[in-house]
C-alpha positions in Angstrom: 111.0 -67.3 40.6 110.8 -64.9 37.5 108.4 -65.1 34.7 106.6 -63.3 31.7 102.7 -63.9 30.8 101.4 -66.8 29.4 99.7 -67.2 26.2 96.2 -65.9 28.4 97.8 -62.6 29.1 98.2 -64.0 33.0 100.9 -62.3 34.7 103.7 -64.5 36.4 104.7 -63.7 40.0 108.8 -62.4 40.2 108.6 -64.8 43.6 106.6 -67.0 45.4 106.9 -68.2 49.0 104.8 -70.4 51.3 104.0 -70.2 54.9 102.5 -72.8 57.2 99.8 -71.1 59.7 101.2 -71.8 63.1 99.4 -71.5 66.8 101.5 -68.1 67.3 99.9 -67.1 64.4 95.9 -67.5 65.8 93.8 -66.0 68.0 91.8 -68.2 70.6 89.2 -69.5 67.8 92.6 -70.6 65.5 92.1 -67.9 63.0 94.7 -65.8 61.9 95.1 -62.5 63.8 95.5 -59.3 61.0 98.5 -58.3 62.5 100.9 -61.6 62.1 99.9 -61.6 58.1 102.3 -58.8 58.2 104.6 -60.7 59.4 104.1 -62.9 56.8 104.3 -60.6 54.1 107.4 -59.3 55.7 109.4 -62.3 55.7 108.3 -62.8 52.1 110.2 -59.6 51.2 113.1 -60.4 53.3 113.5 -63.7 51.5 112.8 -62.6 48.2 115.6 -59.9 48.4 117.8 -63.3 50.0 117.1 -65.7 47.5 115.4 -63.3 44.5 117.7 -60.4 44.3 120.8 -62.0 46.0 120.4 -58.8 48.5 119.8 -59.9 52.0 118.8 -57.7 54.7 122.2 -59.1 56.3 123.9 -57.3 53.0 121.9 -54.4 53.5 122.2 -53.7 57.0 125.2 -54.4 57.2 127.9 -53.7 54.5 125.7 -51.4 52.7 124.8 -49.5 55.6 121.1 -49.3 54.0 117.6 -50.4 54.9 114.3 -50.6 52.2 111.3 -49.7 55.0 108.1 -49.9 53.9 106.3 -46.7 53.4 102.8 -47.5 52.5 101.1 -50.5 52.7 97.0 -51.1 51.7 95.5 -54.6 52.7 92.6 -56.2 51.2 91.1 -58.9 53.3 89.1 -61.3 51.6 88.9 -64.8 53.4 90.0 -66.4 57.1 92.9 -68.3 57.5 92.8 -71.0 59.9 95.7 -73.0 61.7 97.6 -75.4 59.4 96.5 -73.6 56.3 99.3 -73.6 53.4 99.6 -69.9 52.5 100.9 -69.4 49.3 102.1 -65.7 48.7 103.0 -64.5 45.2 104.9 -61.4 45.1 104.3 -58.6 41.8 106.8 -55.9 41.2 104.6 -53.2 40.2 106.9 -50.3 39.5 110.7 -49.6 40.4 111.1 -45.9 41.0 114.6 -43.8 41.3 114.3 -45.0 45.5 110.9 -46.5 45.9 109.4 -49.9 44.5 105.9 -50.9 44.5 104.7 -54.4 45.0 101.9 -56.7 45.2 101.5 -59.8 46.9 98.4 -62.1 46.8 97.9 -64.7 49.5 96.0 -67.9 48.5 95.3 -71.0 50.5 97.4 -74.5 48.6 94.6 -76.5 50.0 91.2 -74.5 48.7 89.6 -75.3 45.5 91.4 -73.2 42.7 93.5 -71.3 45.6 90.8 -69.0 47.1 92.1 -65.8 47.9 93.0 -64.9 51.3 94.4 -61.3 51.2 96.0 -59.3 48.6 98.9 -56.7 49.7 100.0 -53.8 48.3 102.9 -52.1 49.5 105.5 -49.5 48.7 109.3 -49.6 50.0 112.3 -47.1 49.8 115.7 -47.5 49.7 117.5 -45.5 52.2 121.4 -45.1 53.2 123.0 -44.5 56.6 124.0 -40.5 56.5 121.4 -39.7 53.6 118.3 -37.7 54.8 115.5 -39.1 53.1 115.5 -41.6 50.4 118.6 -42.4 48.6 118.7 -43.9 44.7 119.0 -47.6 44.5 122.5 -48.9 43.6 122.7 -49.4 40.1 123.4 -53.6 40.8 120.4 -54.2 42.8 118.5 -51.6 40.5 119.0 -53.4 37.7 117.9 -57.0 39.5 114.4 -54.7 40.6 114.1 -53.4 37.2 114.3 -57.5 35.4 111.7 -58.6 38.0 109.0 -55.9 36.8 106.0 -58.0 36.4 104.5 -57.7 32.7 100.7 -57.4 32.8 97.8 -57.5 30.2 96.6 -53.8 30.3 94.0 -54.2 27.6 90.8 -52.4 28.0 87.4 -54.7 28.0 
């Protein structure tokens, strides 16, 4: 889901994905075990590439002989999530480089008042291709789609 700023200057996400917290995500106390968030983040990114960009991981890893590994990941945990919660993952594209991509994913609880923030993840992906040492430039068709999803944000100083 691509969007522009609304009249209040609030950035709209490039993609939204929902995940229900299952038993496999939780520790014995019924709270999400933090590594499981990384699996949900990766699933969100993978779904965005498939349905939001039209470049599924099967195409990337198969015919394109490419990959988009995560090279940097920062997480700010705010509130715990529990078994049965519906979490909303809002993906924002912050920057598209020659071969890298900076994303922010805000995770909120759907049932919470005002969608209480659970965590914020910032990550950098890099495009690689078989036979190329290090990173490779984004293919032009994929770059164009990525650039069209850059989140426009209000940068007014206060």
